[in-house]
N, C-alpha and C positions, 0 to 999 in steps of 0.2 A: 719168552716171557710175555705174559698177558698184561696189557695196560688198561687201565681203568676205562669202560666205555668203550672199548674195542673189542668186545667179545659177546657173542650171542647165548643166550641162555634161555631154553625151552622151558617154559611154565607147565609143568602137569597140573590137569585139572585140580587134584587135590590141593594144591596150596593156593588155589583161588576161592575157596570155600569159605574161608573166614575172612570177615571183612577187616578186621585190622592187621592181620600177615599180609593180605592182598593190597591193601592200602600202602602199607610200608615197603612192600616190595617193588610195587609202582612207583611210589615216591622216589625211591633210590634209581628207577630206571629214568624217572622224568630228568633227574640230573644228571643223566649219561654216565654213570657208574657202569652200565651194562644195558644192552639190547635185549628187550623180552621178545620171545618168540611164541606163538600157539597156532593152532590149526583150526580148521572148522570142527574137525571131531573133537578136540580139546574143547571147545566152546560148547559143543553140544553135550560132551560129558558134565560141564559146568552147569549147565540148565538142567539136564536132567536130575542132578544131585542138589543143587538148590531149590528147586521147585518142591521138593519133598519137605523143606522147611520154612520157606517164604513164598508169597502170591507170585505167580507166574508172570504178572507185569513188571514187579520189582526184579525178577530174575532177567526179564529182557532189558530193563534198564542198565542193570549192572554189565550184561554182556555188549550191549550198545556201547555204554561208555567206556569199557575196555578198548574196543575196535575204534572209538572215535578218537580216544586220547592216544592210542599207540597204532595208526592203520598200517605202519610198517611192519607190526608184529606178526600179523597174519601171514602164515606163510601158505602161499598158494600153489607152490611146487613141491607138495611133499609126497607125490605118487609115484615116486621111483621104485624101480622093481628091485626091492633089495632082499637078497636070498637069506632068510633066517632059519632054515631048517637045521642046520648044526648049532642053533643056540639054545640058550635057556629062558630066551626073553618070552614071556607068555604073549600068545596071539592077541590078547586084547590091548597089549602095551606096545606092539609094535608099531603102529601109528605114531607113538610119541617118538620112537628110536628114528622112523623115517623123517619125522619132521626135524629131528635134530641133524641127522645127516644132510637133507636137502638145503638146508638152512645155514650148514656151516657152523653150528653151534657146539661149542665146547663143554657144556653142562647142562645136565636134564636135572630140573629143580623139583625134587618129589618128596613125599614122606614115605613112599613106598620102594625105598632104594632095592630092596630085595628082590622087587619086580625086574630089576635093572642090573645083572649080574656084571662086575666091573669087567671080569673075564671074557664076556661076549662084548661089551662096549669097546674095550680098548683097541680091537681092531679098526673102530670108526673114530678113534681119537676123541672119543666122548667120555664125561666120568658123571655117574649121578650122584647128586649132593641132597641133602637135607635142607631145607631152610635155615637150620641152625647152622651148618656147616657153611654155608655160602655166606650168610650173615657175618659170622666170625671171620671169614676170609675178607670178605670186602670191609669189615671194621680194621682189620689188622692191614690193610692196604693204605685206607683213608679214613682213619677214626675222627677227624675232625667234621668232615662232611657228613658221615654218617650220623654223627651226634645231631648237627644241625638239621639233617632231615628229619630225625626223630622229634626233635623239638619243633620244627614247622609242620609236621604231621600231627602233633599233639595239639597244637593251636588251632587247628581246623575242626577239632571235635567241640563245636559249640552247641549244638541242637540235636540231642543233648549233650551236655556237658559230659566227657569222659576223664574222671580224675586221673592223674598220672598213675597212681597206685592200681588202679583197675587195668588201665591200659597196659602196664607192665605185668600185671597177673596174666593177662590174655596173652600177652607174648611170650612170657615165661612157659605158658603151657605148650607152645609150638617151636620155641627157641630158647631153651633154658640155658645153655653155656652163653650164647649171645646176650641174653638180658642180664646174666650174673655179670657180665664183662662191661655193659654199658652204665648199670645203676651207679657204681663210684663216681663216675663222669658227670652222669645227670645231678647226683647230690652234692657235686662239688669237692667231694675228698680225694679225689684225683684230678689233678689239671692237666698233665701231660702223660705220654705213654712212655714206657720204658723208663 
């Protein structure tokens, strides 16, 4: 049984591109509901993709902030010699799986689950999940904490202020099921689960 805070999750670069999703995932990690893991290669991929949208100096600040906030997240031991020849894991994604194996992670968090076939990951006791699946699972395990974390994150957006509706729209674009589950709690129409 997985206990909150006692499992490692590799964050694939793609889940770190969007600022709202990145902030929410890291706020949850900050409250020790899981331990985030990434590698030098994942950070380089984040840089490569974000620099296409925002100034390089801002990208550097984002990556530096990630590593300063979670210095234990950087897996420096992901160079294991793992045989992927009989798998369907794409060569460009193998470094993510290596990071998961070397850090004893149970989950790879990615929007590209098709690139991480479960039949190939099962031998390593790893599962690929979308942020939506992951957040629904965390919500089901600890909905009060997750709602409080969302509200705390929401209150941090002060310059500029991001209205709740806009924040929820951005979350819904990336985690529709999770967002539809938290809206009734946030508007007060549901006060307890089940």
